[in-house]
C-alpha positions as a Python dict, from the first residue, in 0.01 Angstrom:
ca = {
    (1, 'X'): (0, 0, 0),
    (2, 'X'): (-24, -69, -389),
    (3, 'X'): (-231, 231, -419),
    (4, 'X'): (-95, 446, -166),
    (5, 'X'): (217, 415, -404),
    (6, 'X'): (79, 545, -617),
    (7, 'X'): (-157, 774, -561),
    (8, 'X'): (194, 981, -415),
    (9, 'X'): (428, 923, -660),
    (10, 'X'): (660, 666, -423),
    (11, 'X'): (947, 466, -583),
    (12, 'X'): (941, 207, -315),
    (13, 'X'): (692, 136, -71),
    (14, 'X'): (680, -196, 200),
    (15, 'X'): (592, -209, 540),
    (16, 'X'): (723, -443, 845),
    (17, 'X'): (571, -569, 1176),
    (18, 'X'): (772, -523, 1505),
    (19, 'X'): (825, -817, 1668),
    (20, 'X'): (897, -693, 1994),
    (21, 'X'): (979, -1010, 2185),
    (22, 'X'): (1225, -1147, 1959),
    (23, 'X'): (1364, -866, 1851),
    (24, 'X'): (1288, -801, 1453),
    (25, 'X'): (1101, -663, 1132),
    (26, 'X'): (896, -893, 949),
    (27, 'X'): (814, -824, 627),
    (28, 'X'): (432, -774, 561),
    (29, 'X'): (379, -625, 211),
    (30, 'X'): (579, -419, -17),
    (31, 'X'): (522, -189, -358),
    (32, 'X'): (823, -124, -608),
    (33, 'X'): (814, 69, -912),
    (34, 'X'): (1237, 41, -920),
    (35, 'X'): (1402, -286, -1084),
    (36, 'X'): (1702, -285, -794),
    (37, 'X'): (1513, -363, -499),
    (38, 'X'): (1518, -653, -314),
    (39, 'X'): (1378, -688, 23),
    (40, 'X'): (1464, -933, 304),
    (41, 'X'): (1196, -1082, 572),
    (42, 'X'): (1398, -1091, 896),
    (43, 'X'): (1602, -852, 995),
    (44, 'X'): (1757, -739, 1338),
    (45, 'X'): (1630, -465, 1517),
    (46, 'X'): (2028, -320, 1551),
    (47, 'X'): (2078, -500, 1177),
    (48, 'X'): (1778, -263, 1030),
    (49, 'X'): (1737, 155, 1008),
    (50, 'X'): (1371, 141, 1116),
    (51, 'X'): (1535, 27, 1474),
    (52, 'X'): (1574, 392, 1571),
    (53, 'X'): (1212, 452, 1467),
    (54, 'X'): (1052, 144, 1605),
    (55, 'X'): (896, 394, 1971),
    (56, 'X'): (756, 639, 1669),
    (57, 'X'): (341, 801, 1704),
    (58, 'X'): (377, 993, 1459),
    (59, 'X'): (408, 959, 1103),
    (60, 'X'): (769, 1108, 1044),
    (61, 'X'): (971, 1250, 776),
    (62, 'X'): (1323, 1155, 695),
    (63, 'X'): (1547, 1262, 436),
    (64, 'X'): (1844, 1031, 248),
    (65, 'X'): (2262, 1222, 358),
    (66, 'X'): (2125, 1429, 646),
    (67, 'X'): (1942, 1202, 804),
    (68, 'X'): (2043, 855, 801),
    (69, 'X'): (2315, 793, 573),
    (70, 'X'): (2167, 615, 237),
    (71, 'X'): (2432, 280, 223),
    (72, 'X'): (2187, 148, 557),
    (73, 'X'): (1948, 94, 296),
    (74, 'X'): (2028, -222, 197),
    (75, 'X'): (1702, -326, -13),
    (76, 'X'): (1890, -119, -335),
    (77, 'X'): (2184, -247, -450),
    (78, 'X'): (2418, -131, -673),
    (79, 'X'): (2234, 298, -666),
    (80, 'X'): (2001, 451, -418),
    (81, 'X'): (1789, 638, -614),
    (82, 'X'): (1539, 764, -324),
    (83, 'X'): (1625, 988, -137),
    (84, 'X'): (1314, 1158, 92),
    (85, 'X'): (1141, 839, 338),
    (86, 'X'): (771, 866, 478),
    (87, 'X'): (750, 716, 774),
    (88, 'X'): (361, 579, 948),
    (89, 'X'): (397, 369, 1238),
    (90, 'X'): (67, 189, 1352),
    (91, 'X'): (-26, 142, 1728),
    (92, 'X'): (-263, -93, 1922),
    (93, 'X'): (-309, -41, 2261),
    (94, 'X'): (-51, 263, 2320),
    (95, 'X'): (215, 42, 2118),
    (96, 'X'): (358, 112, 1799),
    (97, 'X'): (323, -207, 1652),
    (98, 'X'): (427, -207, 1266),
    (99, 'X'): (605, 99, 1056),
    (100, 'X'): (526, 139, 686),
    (101, 'X'): (749, 367, 479),
    (102, 'X'): (744, 464, 103),
    (103, 'X'): (1046, 618, -67),
    (104, 'X'): (1048, 880, -317),
    (105, 'X'): (1265, 1086, -572),
    (106, 'X'): (1171, 1404, -487),
    (107, 'X'): (973, 1612, -225),
    (108, 'X'): (602, 1574, -219),
    (109, 'X'): (428, 1835, 2),
    (110, 'X'): (275, 1685, 343),
    (111, 'X'): (-35, 1826, 255),
    (112, 'X'): (-87, 1603, -66),
    (113, 'X'): (7, 1371, 197),
    (114, 'X'): (-201, 1367, 489),
    (115, 'X'): (-558, 1214, 344),
    (116, 'X'): (-390, 929, 109),
    (117, 'X'): (-190, 899, 514),
    (118, 'X'): (-466, 882, 646),
    (119, 'X'): (-671, 675, 447),
    (120, 'X'): (-467, 453, 498),
    (121, 'X'): (-410, 468, 873),
    (122, 'X'): (-777, 384, 861),
    (123, 'X'): (-772, 109, 659),
    (124, 'X'): (-536, -63, 881),
    (125, 'X'): (-767, -15, 1208),
    (126, 'X'): (-1099, -162, 992),
    (127, 'X'): (-845, -455, 957),
    (128, 'X'): (-726, -469, 1255),
    (129, 'X'): (-1049, -446, 1421),
    (130, 'X'): (-1243, -696, 1248),
    (131, 'X'): (-923, -892, 1357),
    (132, 'X'): (-1040, -868, 1686),
    (133, 'X'): (-1340, -883, 1641),
    (134, 'X'): (-1336, -1233, 1453),
    (135, 'X'): (-1103, -1311, 1735),
    (136, 'X'): (-1289, -1264, 2079),
    (137, 'X'): (-1561, -1479, 1900),
    (138, 'X'): (-1334, -1758, 1902),
    (139, 'X'): (-1183, -1748, 2189),
    (140, 'X'): (-1533, -1670, 2365),
    (141, 'X'): (-1629, -2056, 2214),
    (142, 'X'): (-1303, -2211, 2302),
    (143, 'X'): (-1404, -2074, 2678),
    (144, 'X'): (-1749, -2233, 2664),
    (145, 'X'): (-1595, -2529, 2508),
    (146, 'X'): (-1309, -2608, 2771),
    (147, 'X'): (-1588, -2509, 3012),
    (148, 'X'): (-1716, -2777, 2898),
    (149, 'X'): (-1432, -3005, 2970),
    (150, 'X'): (-1403, -2897, 3320),
    (151, 'X'): (-1797, -2977, 3393),
    (152, 'X'): (-1671, -3337, 3251),
    (153, 'X'): (-1416, -3316, 3505),
    (154, 'X'): (-1642, -3342, 3780),
    (155, 'X'): (-1798, -3727, 3781),
    (156, 'X'): (-2020, -3927, 4092),
    (157, 'X'): (-1703, -4195, 4105),
    (158, 'X'): (-1492, -3910, 4268),
    (159, 'X'): (-1497, -3868, 4619),
    (160, 'X'): (-1628, -3620, 4816),
    (161, 'X'): (-1283, -3483, 4859),
    (162, 'X'): (-1206, -3524, 4521),
    (163, 'X'): (-1486, -3352, 4372),
    (164, 'X'): (-1463, -3048, 4571),
    (165, 'X'): (-1070, -3071, 4463),
    (166, 'X'): (-1092, -3070, 4114),
    (167, 'X'): (-1416, -2787, 4174),
    (168, 'X'): (-1149, -2608, 4291),
    (169, 'X'): (-901, -2669, 4027),
    (170, 'X'): (-1148, -2545, 3781),
    (171, 'X'): (-1259, -2251, 3882),
    (172, 'X'): (-841, -2194, 3876),
    (173, 'X'): (-882, -2172, 3539),
    (174, 'X'): (-1070, -1893, 3506),
    (175, 'X'): (-933, -1623, 3759),
    (176, 'X'): (-576, -1598, 3565),
    (177, 'X'): (-488, -1381, 3903),
    (178, 'X'): (-678, -1532, 4187),
    (179, 'X'): (-730, -1852, 4312),
    (180, 'X'): (-1001, -2029, 4531),
    (181, 'X'): (-1054, -2150, 4874),
    (182, 'X'): (-1292, -2334, 5004),
    (183, 'X'): (-1462, -2376, 5360),
    (184, 'X'): (-1568, -2612, 5553),
    (185, 'X'): (-1757, -2646, 5941),
    (186, 'X'): (-1570, -2806, 6179),
    (187, 'X'): (-1404, -2805, 6539),
    (188, 'X'): (-1747, -2621, 6645),
    (189, 'X'): (-1670, -2346, 6375),
    (190, 'X'): (-1613, -2265, 5998),
    (191, 'X'): (-1251, -2233, 5863),
    (192, 'X'): (-1061, -2278, 5524),
    (193, 'X'): (-998, -2575, 5434),
    (194, 'X'): (-946, -2630, 5069),
    (195, 'X'): (-765, -2418, 4803),
    (196, 'X'): (-635, -2445, 4408),
    (197, 'X'): (-314, -2535, 4417),
    (198, 'X'): (-180, -2177, 4239),
    (199, 'X'): (-427, -1986, 4489),
    (200, 'X'): (-212, -1721, 4623),
    (201, 'X'): (-97, -1732, 4992),
    (202, 'X'): (-416, -1509, 5168),
    (203, 'X'): (-745, -1614, 5300),
    (204, 'X'): (-431, -1865, 5431),
    (205, 'X'): (-492, -2230, 5527),
    (206, 'X'): (-728, -2246, 5870),
    (207, 'X'): (-866, -1933, 5904),
    (208, 'X'): (-1190, -1867, 6080),
    (209, 'X'): (-1490, -1728, 5922),
    (210, 'X'): (-1593, -1429, 6113),
    (211, 'X'): (-1902, -1265, 6108),
    (212, 'X'): (-1966, -964, 5913),
    (213, 'X'): (-1686, -1117, 5582),
    (214, 'X'): (-1768, -1222, 5274),
    (215, 'X'): (-1774, -1611, 5374),
    (216, 'X'): (-2013, -1570, 5638),
    (217, 'X'): (-2235, -1369, 5476),
    (218, 'X'): (-2320, -1563, 5143),
    (219, 'X'): (-2359, -1854, 5446),
    (220, 'X'): (-2634, -1685, 5618),
    (221, 'X'): (-2824, -1578, 5280),
    (222, 'X'): (-2770, -1949, 5161),
    (223, 'X'): (-2692, -1724, 4807),
    (224, 'X'): (-2381, -1631, 4598),
    (225, 'X'): (-2273, -1246, 4693),
    (226, 'X'): (-2022, -1068, 4468),
    (227, 'X'): (-1866, -775, 4613),
    (228, 'X'): (-1489, -557, 4528),
    (229, 'X'): (-1292, -490, 4728),
    (230, 'X'): (-1180, -106, 4875),
    (231, 'X'): (-900, -81, 5074),
    (232, 'X'): (-943, -363, 5208),
    (233, 'X'): (-1335, -414, 5201),
    (234, 'X'): (-1538, -649, 5286),
    (235, 'X'): (-1300, -915, 5409),
    (236, 'X'): (-1318, -1305, 5242),
    (237, 'X'): (-1326, -1525, 5547),
    (238, 'X'): (-1075, -1254, 5812),
    (239, 'X'): (-1012, -956, 5991),
    (240, 'X'): (-703, -1085, 6006),
    (241, 'X'): (-604, -1158, 5554),
    (242, 'X'): (-291, -1085, 5497),
    (243, 'X'): (-409, -881, 5204),
    (244, 'X'): (-803, -848, 5028),
    (245, 'X'): (-791, -689, 4668),
    (246, 'X'): (-943, -699, 4365),
    (247, 'X'): (-1286, -885, 4386),
    (248, 'X'): (-1442, -1169, 4530),
    (249, 'X'): (-1771, -1393, 4414),
    (250, 'X'): (-1825, -1622, 4717),
    (251, 'X'): (-2113, -1897, 4680),
    (252, 'X'): (-2255, -2118, 4926),
    (253, 'X'): (-2271, -2510, 4923),
    (254, 'X'): (-2668, -2601, 4966),
    (255, 'X'): (-2869, -2967, 4966),
    (256, 'X'): (-3107, -3028, 5067),
    (257, 'X'): (-3129, -2667, 5236),
    (258, 'X'): (-2828, -2781, 5431),
    (259, 'X'): (-2456, -2505, 5438),
    (260, 'X'): (-2252, -2809, 5306),
    (261, 'X'): (-1933, -2544, 5246),
    (262, 'X'): (-1876, -2184, 5077),
    (263, 'X'): (-1626, -2091, 4802),
    (264, 'X'): (-1476, -1760, 4771),
    (265, 'X'): (-1318, -1738, 4396),
    (266, 'X'): (-1129, -1431, 4375),
    (267, 'X'): (-897, -1213, 4168),
    (268, 'X'): (-758, -906, 4203),
    (269, 'X'): (-874, -775, 3880),
    (270, 'X'): (-1206, -695, 3947),
    (271, 'X'): (-1246, -743, 3521),
    (272, 'X'): (-1205, -1104, 3527),
    (273, 'X'): (-1607, -1114, 3718),
    (274, 'X'): (-1756, -1036, 3362),
    (275, 'X'): (-2154, -1193, 3447),
    (276, 'X'): (-2036, -1488, 3174),
    (277, 'X'): (-1792, -1611, 3374),
    (278, 'X'): (-1937, -1539, 3693),
    (279, 'X'): (-2207, -1788, 3521),
    (280, 'X'): (-1939, -2090, 3495),
    (281, 'X'): (-1804, -1990, 3893),
    (282, 'X'): (-2187, -2069, 3989),
    (283, 'X'): (-2232, -2374, 3827),
    (284, 'X'): (-1915, -2555, 3865),
    (285, 'X'): (-2050, -2593, 4172),
    (286, 'X'): (-2382, -2618, 4142),
    (287, 'X'): (-2226, -2887, 3966),
    (288, 'X'): (-1996, -3009, 4249),
    (289, 'X'): (-2286, -2996, 4479),
    (290, 'X'): (-2630, -3206, 4293),
    (291, 'X'): (-2241, -3426, 4211),
    (292, 'X'): (-2228, -3501, 4602),
    (293, 'X'): (-2558, -3520, 4665),
    (294, 'X'): (-2608, -3786, 4377),
    (295, 'X'): (-2340, -4067, 4538),
    (296, 'X'): (-2484, -4329, 4634),
    (297, 'X'): (-2414, -4282, 5014),
    (298, 'X'): (-2481, -3939, 5042),
    (299, 'X'): (-2854, -3960, 5017),
    (300, 'X'): (-2924, -3887, 5430),
    (301, 'X'): (-2786, -3591, 5487),
    (302, 'X'): (-2825, -3564, 5892),
    (303, 'X'): (-2486, -3667, 5949),
    (304, 'X'): (-2182, -3440, 5832),
    (305, 'X'): (-1877, -3569, 5540),
    (306, 'X'): (-1639, -3369, 5580),
    (307, 'X'): (-1592, -3431, 6023),
    (308, 'X'): (-1615, -3704, 6236),
    (309, 'X'): (-1893, -3708, 6492),
    (310, 'X'): (-1652, -3576, 6716),
    (311, 'X'): (-1580, -3253, 6537),
    (312, 'X'): (-1198, -3315, 6386),
    (313, 'X'): (-1189, -3290, 5995),
    (314, 'X'): (-1226, -3707, 5817),
    (315, 'X'): (-882, -3825, 5658),
    (316, 'X'): (-928, -3768, 5341),
    (317, 'X'): (-980, -3421, 5383),
    (318, 'X'): (-623, -3354, 5651),
    (319, 'X'): (-484, -3584, 5385),
    (320, 'X'): (-538, -3422, 5070),
    (321, 'X'): (-511, -3066, 5239),
    (322, 'X'): (-108, -3226, 5292),
    (323, 'X'): (-49, -3319, 4984),
    (324, 'X'): (-140, -2993, 4874),
    (325, 'X'): (20, -2827, 5045),
    (326, 'X'): (354, -3019, 5022),
    (327, 'X'): (317, -2909, 4669),
    (328, 'X'): (285, -2565, 4705),
    (329, 'X'): (569, -2500, 4961),
    (330, 'X'): (767, -2633, 4616),
    (331, 'X'): (727, -2288, 4506),
    (332, 'X'): (534, -2040, 4769),
    (333, 'X'): (731, -1966, 5108),
    (334, 'X'): (416, -2124, 5278),
    (335, 'X'): (544, -2221, 5681),
    (336, 'X'): (360, -2514, 5788),
    (337, 'X'): (338, -2812, 6041),
    (338, 'X'): (220, -3134, 6053),
    (339, 'X'): (185, -3345, 6378),
    (340, 'X'): (14, -3590, 6634),
    (341, 'X'): (-168, -3497, 6965),
    (342, 'X'): (-211, -3831, 7197),
    (343, 'X'): (-383, -3857, 7582),
    (344, 'X'): (-95, -3916, 7766),
    (345, 'X'): (-280, -4079, 8067),
    (346, 'X'): (-587, -4194, 7850),
    (347, 'X'): (-570, -4540, 8071),
    (348, 'X'): (-728, -4391, 8366),
    (349, 'X'): (-920, -4138, 8162),
    (350, 'X'): (-1168, -4476, 8022),
    (351, 'X'): (-1132, -4622, 8389),
    (352, 'X'): (-1294, -4374, 8531),
    (353, 'X'): (-1566, -4277, 8264),
    (354, 'X'): (-1812, -4403, 8056),
    (355, 'X'): (-1837, -4492, 7686),
    (356, 'X'): (-2105, -4158, 7639),
    (357, 'X'): (-1793, -3985, 7831),
    (358, 'X'): (-1564, -4059, 7642),
    (359, 'X'): (-1724, -3986, 7350),
    (360, 'X'): (-1820, -3652, 7532),
    (361, 'X'): (-1416, -3583, 7560),
    (362, 'X'): (-1314, -3597, 7221),
    (363, 'X'): (-1532, -3377, 7149),
    (364, 'X'): (-1465, -3112, 7391),
    (365, 'X'): (-1076, -3236, 7310),
    (366, 'X'): (-1075, -3132, 6936),
    (367, 'X'): (-1274, -2744, 7068),
    (368, 'X'): (-997, -2697, 7326),
    (369, 'X'): (-764, -2835, 7019),
    (370, 'X'): (-882, -2574, 6799),
    (371, 'X'): (-625, -2379, 6636),
    (372, 'X'): (-851, -2045, 6598),
    (373, 'X'): (-907, -2061, 7007),
    (374, 'X'): (-530, -1949, 7066),
    (375, 'X'): (-544, -1660, 6678),
    (376, 'X'): (-370, -1930, 6510),
    (377, 'X'): (-419, -2071, 6192),
    (378, 'X'): (-441, -2467, 6128),
    (379, 'X'): (-720, -2772, 6212),
    (380, 'X'): (-781, -3101, 6375),
    (381, 'X'): (-825, -3375, 6209),
    (382, 'X'): (-962, -3773, 6303),
    (383, 'X'): (-645, -3999, 6313),
    (384, 'X'): (-802, -4283, 6547),
    (385, 'X'): (-948, -4264, 6860),
    (386, 'X'): (-817, -4059, 7120),
    (387, 'X'): (-485, -3916, 6815),
    (388, 'X'): (-524, -3607, 6683),
    (389, 'X'): (-369, -3533, 6344),
    (390, 'X'): (-289, -3122, 6338),
    (391, 'X'): (-226, -2858, 6053),
    (392, 'X'): (-65, -2517, 6192),
    (393, 'X'): (13, -2255, 5892),
    (394, 'X'): (198, -1953, 5889),
    (395, 'X'): (371, -1933, 6233),
    (396, 'X'): (751, -1935, 6338),
    (397, 'X'): (869, -2256, 6573),
    (398, 'X'): (817, -2055, 6828),
    (399, 'X'): (453, -2025, 6781),
    (400, 'X'): (402, -2374, 6719),
    (401, 'X'): (591, -2473, 7042),
    (402, 'X'): (338, -2155, 7184),
    (403, 'X'): (13, -2303, 7048),
    (404, 'X'): (129, -2702, 7130),
    (405, 'X'): (254, -2587, 7530),
    (406, 'X'): (-87, -2362, 7586),
    (407, 'X'): (-332, -2669, 7468),
    (408, 'X'): (-114, -2895, 7700),
    (409, 'X'): (-89, -2634, 7948),
    (410, 'X'): (-472, -2555, 7942),
    (411, 'X'): (-589, -2985, 7977),
    (412, 'X'): (-391, -3014, 8236),
    (413, 'X'): (-548, -2794, 8456),
    (414, 'X'): (-835, -2952, 8423),
    (415, 'X'): (-1102, -2994, 8146),
    (416, 'X'): (-1436, -2862, 8223),
    (417, 'X'): (-1707, -3161, 8116),
    (418, 'X'): (-1998, -2797, 8174),
    (419, 'X'): (-2176, -3039, 8434),
    (420, 'X'): (-1985, -2951, 8761),
    (421, 'X'): (-1672, -3224, 8663),
    (422, 'X'): (-1355, -3143, 8568),
    (423, 'X'): (-1026, -3420, 8427),
    (424, 'X'): (-660, -3349, 8394),
    (425, 'X'): (-599, -3388, 8012),
    (426, 'X'): (-190, -3491, 7994),
    (427, 'X'): (-136, -3444, 7676),
    (428, 'X'): (214, -3555, 7431),
    (429, 'X'): (276, -3453, 7084),
    (430, 'X'): (463, -3485, 6761),
    (431, 'X'): (557, -3378, 6473),
    (432, 'X'): (691, -3255, 6171),
    (433, 'X'): (776, -2917, 5981),
    (434, 'X'): (693, -2917, 5642),
    (435, 'X'): (962, -2826, 5371),
    (436, 'X'): (1040, -2815, 5010),
    (437, 'X'): (1269, -3196, 5054),
    (438, 'X'): (917, -3358, 5141),
    (439, 'X'): (698, -3461, 4912),
    (440, 'X'): (592, -3772, 5029),
    (441, 'X'): (291, -3780, 5285),
    (442, 'X'): (276, -4133, 5379),
    (443, 'X'): (663, -4072, 5511),
    (444, 'X'): (599, -3710, 5738),
    (445, 'X'): (296, -3906, 5863),
    (446, 'X'): (535, -4180, 5965),
    (447, 'X'): (737, -3960, 6066),
    (448, 'X'): (503, -3808, 6295),
    (449, 'X'): (390, -4116, 6416),
    (450, 'X'): (767, -4221, 6517),
    (451, 'X'): (780, -3845, 6700),
    (452, 'X'): (447, -3900, 6890),
    (453, 'X'): (545, -4238, 6976),
    (454, 'X'): (940, -4068, 7133),
    (455, 'X'): (736, -3807, 7297),
    (456, 'X'): (479, -4100, 7471),
    (457, 'X'): (803, -4346, 7586),
    (458, 'X'): (997, -4068, 7734),
    (459, 'X'): (839, -3941, 8084),
    (460, 'X'): (1043, -3565, 8095),
    (461, 'X'): (910, -3486, 7676),
    (462, 'X'): (593, -3365, 7607),
    (463, 'X'): (657, -3259, 7265),
    (464, 'X'): (941, -3445, 6965),
    (465, 'X'): (1027, -3310, 6621),
    (466, 'X'): (1125, -3470, 6364),
}
């Protein structure tokens, strides 16, 4: 500013930053050759003459008493000796972020000022670029520190479900416009089960993994896959997804060459997936899988970690999902039901079937109750022997009732054992619709148990909703 003012013979010069968030002009530097000048540091937009020029894109010359009144030049007292003002905007990303003003007594031809103003603007650009480079380096350094902190959040002291939840939440921090979904095998299929708390509503929870989807291909190939979505393709999980945009990184979780899970990290902005971010996402999954493998009780991986012998999801899974769903409903418009399903004619079946047949019966019931069999999103969990928990997502009350009724009618019309035998199984259900007023999952489970008990005691009722 000093060099520019002297080179063009200006009497006064100053630079104000345009702080749009606070609606203020903020003084940065000044130059003056006159004794009767005093500048204010912070001035509200509507109290300063520069307000009408804060969006200019090119240097502008204005004249006192023609374009502005001399009374608007509040930085002078006693008299306003200058007659000409030269306004020089400074832009970043297409927006004027600062205004420099040169004030002179005599008119200076534009050609005489062009070289000086051009040098002045270039100097500002160089300063800005240097600042941005330093800021980027500082931010990059902080990102790796944050990444190390994220890795430290995954601990062998957590149970397997906590490890996956922690992994998803730490991955979410790298995806400002997206989220994380985790697909697990259960009910004899792969479905999306866990997701980060702030993940978008699509892909939905309880969505069955279909062939030719990214999740399916990652599981088949056993390696991470990255894709940008064009015209809603490829699908992340299923053709019934409500929206598929941006880009997705699908990462299989492998332990001893066994597919334990598939993790979908997605963001609506494909540029989010820089190579460094992809590395961090894949490494968080790798650390989570290694942590699960390192747990003493997970030395033998011949059994599923997240499902029972019947194919239903273990209580830790559905309770974690129920807790997260209750939290999500507080700020997202999602519909979900939690319920328990029991066998009404259990005594009769126990008297007719051997223990091996009773176990097979439970496996067949879990497969039959799988919501995806009838085109719904949800999952079946283990509550106790012959009592199944369920979570049904994204349906109306009518669909919820239709799903339960269809299942009960199918089972009542005889369950095929596959060896020529068919059994009539009479089911009853008690359910609770989740809403924003419910925050205690223990109370929700208790209400569902009470509703199921009422259905069992009432000969005419098959479904009771609390």
